[in-house]
C-alpha positions in Angstrom: 0.0 -0.1 0.1 3.0 2.9 0.8 4.3 2.0 -2.8 1.5 2.2 -4.4 0.1 5.2 -2.8 3.3 7.3 -2.1 1.5 10.1 -0.6 -1.6 9.5 1.7 -2.5 13.6 1.5 -2.6 13.2 -2.4 -4.5 9.9 -2.3 -6.8 11.7 0.3 -7.0 15.2 -2.4 -7.6 13.3 -5.5 -10.3 10.9 -4.2 -12.0 14.3 -2.4 -12.3 15.7 -5.7 -13.5 12.5 -7.3 -16.4 12.3 -4.4 -17.4 15.7 -4.8 -17.8 16.1 -8.0 -19.7 12.7 -8.6 -22.0 13.2 -6.2 -22.5 17.0 -7.0 -23.5 16.0 -10.8 -25.4 12.8 -9.7 -27.4 16.0 -7.3 -28.0 17.8 -10.3 -29.2 14.6 -12.6 -31.7 13.8 -9.9 -32.8 17.2 -9.7 -33.6 17.7 -13.6 -34.4 14.1 -14.5 -37.4 14.6 -11.4 -38.2 17.6 -12.3 -38.8 16.1 -16.2 -40.4 12.5 -14.6 -43.0 14.7 -12.4 -44.4 16.8 -15.6 -45.4 13.1 -17.0 -46.8 11.4 -14.2 -48.3 14.7 -11.6 -51.7 14.7 -13.8 -51.8 10.6 -13.3 -51.2 10.9 -10.1 -53.6 14.2 -9.3 -56.6 12.7 -11.6 -57.4 10.2 -8.3 -59.9 11.9 -6.6 -58.3 12.9 -3.1 -55.0 13.4 -3.9 -52.5 16.0 -3.7 -49.2 17.3 -2.4 -48.4 14.5 -0.3 -49.1 11.7 -2.8 -46.9 13.9 -5.2 -44.4 13.9 -2.1 -45.1 9.7 -1.9 -44.3 9.4 -5.5 -41.1 11.7 -5.5 -40.2 9.4 -2.6 -40.4 5.9 -4.7 -39.1 7.4 -8.0 -35.7 9.1 -6.8 -34.1 5.7 -5.7 -34.5 4.2 -9.1 -33.0 7.6 -10.8 -30.0 7.3 -8.6 -29.4 3.6 -9.5 -30.1 4.4 -13.2 -27.7 7.6 -13.2 -25.4 6.7 -11.1 -22.7 5.6 -12.9 -23.2 8.5 -15.9 -22.6 11.0 -12.3 -19.2 8.6 -11.5 -18.2 9.1 -15.5 -19.2 13.0 -16.1 -17.3 13.9 -12.0 -14.6 12.1 -13.1 -14.3 14.0 -16.0 -14.6 17.1 -14.5 -11.8 16.2 -11.9 -9.4 14.9 -14.4 -9.8 17.9 -16.5 -9.6 20.1 -13.6 -6.2 18.3 -12.5 -4.9 18.9 -16.2 -5.3 22.2 -16.3 -3.6 22.9 -12.9 -0.9 21.3 -14.3 -1.0 18.7 -11.2 -1.0 15.5 -13.1 2.7 16.8 -14.7 3.3 17.6 -11.0 2.5 14.1 -10.0 4.7 12.7 -13.4 7.2 14.5 -12.1 7.7 13.4 -8.7 7.8 9.8 -10.2 4.2 8.7 -10.4 3.0 6.7 -12.9 -0.8 6.7 -15.0 -1.7 3.9 -12.6 -0.9 5.4 -9.3 -2.2 8.7 -10.3 -5.2 6.9 -11.1 -5.2 4.5 -8.1 -7.1 7.4 -5.4 -9.8 7.2 -8.2 -10.0 3.6 -8.6 -10.2 3.0 -4.5 -13.0 6.0 -3.8 -15.0 4.2 -7.1 -14.9 0.5 -5.5 -16.3 2.4 -1.8 -19.2 4.0 -4.3 -19.8 0.4 -5.9 -20.0 -1.0 -2.7 -22.2 1.8 -1.2 -24.3 1.5 -4.8 -25.0 -2.3 -3.9 -26.3 -2.1 -0.5 -28.4 1.5 -2.0 -30.1 -1.0 -4.7 -30.9 -3.5 -2.0 -31.5 -1.9 0.8 -33.6 1.0 -0.7 -34.2 0.8 -4.5 -35.7 -2.8 -4.6 -38.7 -1.9 -1.8 -39.7 1.7 -3.3 -39.7 -0.1 -6.7 -41.5 -2.5 -5.6 -43.6 -0.1 -3.3 -44.0 2.0 -6.8 -45.7 -0.9 -8.8 -48.2 -1.7 -6.2 -49.0 1.8 -6.4 -49.4 1.8 -10.1 -51.4 -1.4 -10.6 -54.6 0.7 -8.4 -54.0 4.0 -10.2 -52.0 5.8 -7.6 -55.1 4.9 -5.1 -54.8 3.9 -1.4 -51.4 2.2 -1.3 -51.9 -1.4 -0.4 -49.7 -2.1 3.1 -49.1 -5.2 5.8 -48.6 -7.0 2.7 -45.8 -8.0 0.0 -46.2 -10.2 -3.0 -47.6 -9.8 -6.9 -50.4 -7.5 -7.6 -53.0 -7.8 -10.4 -52.2 -11.1 -11.9 -53.9 -12.9 -14.1 -53.8 -16.9 -14.5 -55.6 -18.8 -17.5 -57.2 -22.1 -16.6 -58.5 -23.7 -19.9 -61.1 -21.7 -21.0 -61.6 -20.1 -17.4 -59.6 -16.7 -15.7 -58.6 -16.4 -12.5 -57.5 -12.8 -11.6 -55.7 -11.4 -8.0 -55.9 -8.0 -6.9 -52.8 -9.4 -4.9 -50.6 -12.7 -4.4 -48.6 -13.6 -1.7 -46.9 -16.0 0.0 -45.1 -19.0 -1.1 -46.3 -23.0 -1.9 -49.1 -24.0 0.4 -48.7 -20.2 2.2 -49.7 -18.5 -0.7 -52.7 -16.1 -0.4 -55.1 -14.7 -2.9 -56.8 -11.2 -2.0 -59.6 -10.2 -3.8 -60.1 -13.4 -6.5 -62.4 -13.3 -9.9 -63.3 -16.5 -11.8 -64.3 -16.0 -15.2 -66.5 -19.4 -16.6 -66.0 -19.4 -19.8 -67.2 -22.0 -22.3 -66.3 -21.7 -26.0 -65.1 -18.1 -25.4 -68.1 -17.3 -24.0 -68.7 -15.8 -20.4 -71.0 -17.3 -18.6 -71.0 -16.5 -14.8 -68.2 -15.3 -12.5 -67.7 -16.0 -9.0 -65.6 -13.5 -7.3 -64.2 -13.8 -3.3 -62.4 -12.1 -0.7 -59.6 -14.3 -0.7 -58.2 -18.1 -1.5 -56.0 -20.4 -0.2 -54.4 -23.4 -1.6 -56.0 -27.0 -0.7 -56.0 -30.2 -1.9 -54.4 -29.6 -5.6 -57.2 -26.5 -5.9 -58.2 -23.4 -4.2 -60.4 -22.7 -1.8 -62.6 -18.9 -2.2 -64.1 -17.7 1.1 -67.3 -15.4 1.1 -67.7 -16.5 -2.3 -70.8 -15.1 -4.4 -71.7 -16.0 -8.4 -73.2 -14.0 -10.9 -74.8 -15.3 -14.0 -74.6 -13.3 -16.8 -77.6 -15.3 -18.9 -80.2 -14.8 -16.1 -78.6 -11.8 -14.6 -78.8 -13.4 -11.0 -76.5 -13.2 -8.1 -76.4 -15.4 -5.1 -73.8 -16.3 -2.4 -72.0 -19.8 -2.1 -69.9 -19.2 0.9 -67.0 -21.3 1.1 -65.9 -23.1 -2.9 -63.3 -25.4 -4.2 -62.4 -24.5 -7.3 -59.1 -23.8 -9.9 -58.3 -27.5 -9.8 -54.8 -28.1 -11.0 -53.7 -24.1 -10.7 -50.7 -24.1 -9.1 -49.7 -21.7 -6.3 -46.3 -20.6 -8.3 -48.8 -19.8 -11.8 -49.7 -16.7 -9.6 -46.9 -15.8 -7.0 -44.2 -16.3 -10.0 -46.6 -15.5 -12.8 -44.7 -11.6 -13.2 -41.0 -11.4 -11.6 -39.6 -7.8 -11.9 -36.0 -8.2 -10.9 -35.5 -4.1 -10.4 -38.2 -4.7 -7.4 -36.4 -7.2 -5.7 -32.9 -7.6 -4.2 -30.5 -9.8 -4.9 -31.7 -13.1 -2.4 -35.0 -12.7 -3.3 -34.4 -12.8 -7.0 -32.2 -15.8 -6.7 -35.1 -17.2 -4.5 -37.4 -16.4 -7.1 -35.3 -17.8 -10.0 -35.0 -21.3 -7.9 -38.7 -21.4 -7.2 -39.5 -21.3 -11.7 -36.2 -23.7 -12.2 -38.5 -25.9 -9.9 -41.3 -25.8 -11.7 -39.8 -25.9 -14.9 -40.0 -22.2 -16.4 -37.4 -20.6 -18.1 -35.0 -17.9 -16.3 -31.8 -17.1 -18.6 -33.5 -13.6 -18.5 -33.6 -13.3 -15.2 -30.2 -15.1 -14.5 -28.9 -12.4 -16.2 -30.1 -9.7 -14.4 -29.1 -11.2 -10.6 -25.7 -11.3 -12.1 -26.3 -7.2 -13.2 -27.2 -6.4 -9.8 -23.3 -7.2 -8.8 -22.1 -5.6 -12.1 -24.2 -2.7 -12.5 -22.7 -1.2 -9.4 -19.2 -2.1 -10.4 -19.7 -0.6 -13.6 -18.3 2.7 -11.5 -15.4 1.1 -10.9 -14.7 1.3 -15.1 -15.9 4.8 -15.3 -12.2 6.5 -13.5 -10.3 4.0 -16.2 -12.1 5.0 -19.3 -12.1 8.9 -18.7 -8.1 8.7 -17.7 -7.7 10.1 -20.9 -8.8 13.3 -20.1 -6.2 13.0 -17.5 -2.7 12.7 -19.4 -1.6 15.1 -22.3 -0.6 18.8 -22.4 -3.5 20.9 -21.1 -1.6 23.3 -23.4 -2.2 21.4 -26.1 -5.4 22.8 -27.4 -6.7 18.7 -27.0 -8.0 18.8 -23.5 -11.7 19.5 -25.0 -11.0 16.4 -28.0 -9.7 14.2 -24.7 -12.3 14.5 -22.2 -14.8 14.4 -25.5 -13.0 10.7 -26.0 -13.4 9.8 -22.2 -17.2 10.7 -22.4 -17.3 8.5 -25.5 -15.8 5.5 -23.9 -18.1 5.9 -21.2 -21.0 5.7 -23.2 -20.1 3.5 -25.6 -19.8 1.2 -22.2 -23.5 2.1 -21.3 -25.0 1.6 -24.7 -22.8 -2.3 -24.9 -23.9 -3.3 -21.0 -28.2 -2.2 -22.4 -27.5 -4.4 -25.5 -26.1 -7.1 -23.7 -28.6 -7.2 -20.8 -31.2 -7.0 -23.5 -29.9 -9.9 -25.0 -29.5 -11.9 -22.3 -33.3 -10.9 -21.4 -34.2 -12.4 -25.0 -32.3 -15.6 -24.1 -29.7 -14.7 -27.3 -26.5 -14.3 -25.0 -26.2 -16.8 -21.9 -26.6 -14.7 -18.4 -22.7 -14.3 -17.6 -22.1 -12.9 -20.9 -24.7 -10.5 -21.1 -23.8 -9.1 -17.4 -20.2 -9.5 -17.4 -19.4 -9.5 -21.0 -19.2 -5.8 -21.9 -17.9 -5.5 -18.2 -14.7 -7.4 -18.6 -14.8 -6.1 -22.4 -14.2 -2.3 -21.7 -12.3 -3.0 -18.5 -9.4 -4.8 -21.2 -9.7 -1.5 -23.6 -9.7 1.2 -20.4 -6.7 -0.7 -19.7 -4.9 -0.9 -22.9 -5.9 3.1 -23.3 -4.3 3.8 -20.0 -0.9 1.8 -21.3 -1.3 3.8 -24.3 -1.3 6.7 -22.6 1.5 6.0 -20.1 3.9 5.1 -23.2 
């Protein structure tokens, strides 16, 4: 450590410069993007009777974590470029090189600080983003009405049982402990609706489902009658409700891994979810790449007039990584790429590219 960081003062100074610039850019981006997002969503929120300023603030609190997660790597890229341009313009990089520091040693404080940002980003995604995204999905499912509380689960689930359709407002729990809330069974024959059975709740029993406080509406006769407790939907599995729609953004790493295991047990495809699982690690680690890709702006003489060109090249390399990363994840979701390649391929490729550019710059 002492040989790699010859000066503790320089290390702290450069790390502080990197962190302050990166988080300042992040704050600015979040402010602008949240304002733009609110312009499109505030009308939908206020269209719900009874909603007002409190609901607007609630939406902001649920939306901001996802914006931070998405644009933190961009902020690190831009913050690194600003820091490097400042160091270069003030001839501080030249002074460090003259003192015997290599390009890797100049870059080391930024890499260490970016690793700290990556760890914070991962914890933030697991503890805050996943919960906020899941809550926002449930709130959106009820058109910004009263936010469902007290029970976590999958909202607004549809399952097909032969010709019949089954709808549940909320599916929570797993296996035999699965519970459905506000269930409606649409009994159809040849595509024609015959009757609708609705119930307050349902639970799995003996290969089927027990509906409580059920009522039936006969479409042909136009009559309604109470059924009490009935059993229906024989052969419909609990996982068809709880795993009907798995949102990787709304689940933590452990929860998504458990959902993948459940889907594997049910014999359902999981390649796209596995790509998203590994991306929960490679995504935060992308902040470590940003100083390496932006380092081209740190070296070279500022008076040569090419500092701006170097900054543009560094920005281009960073944005090229984001394009490749999104493309790889999309190919993983389509099943065209293996999960590991989809999540880690762009990271490894641009790590090698950034290192090659740095070595070439040093030479």
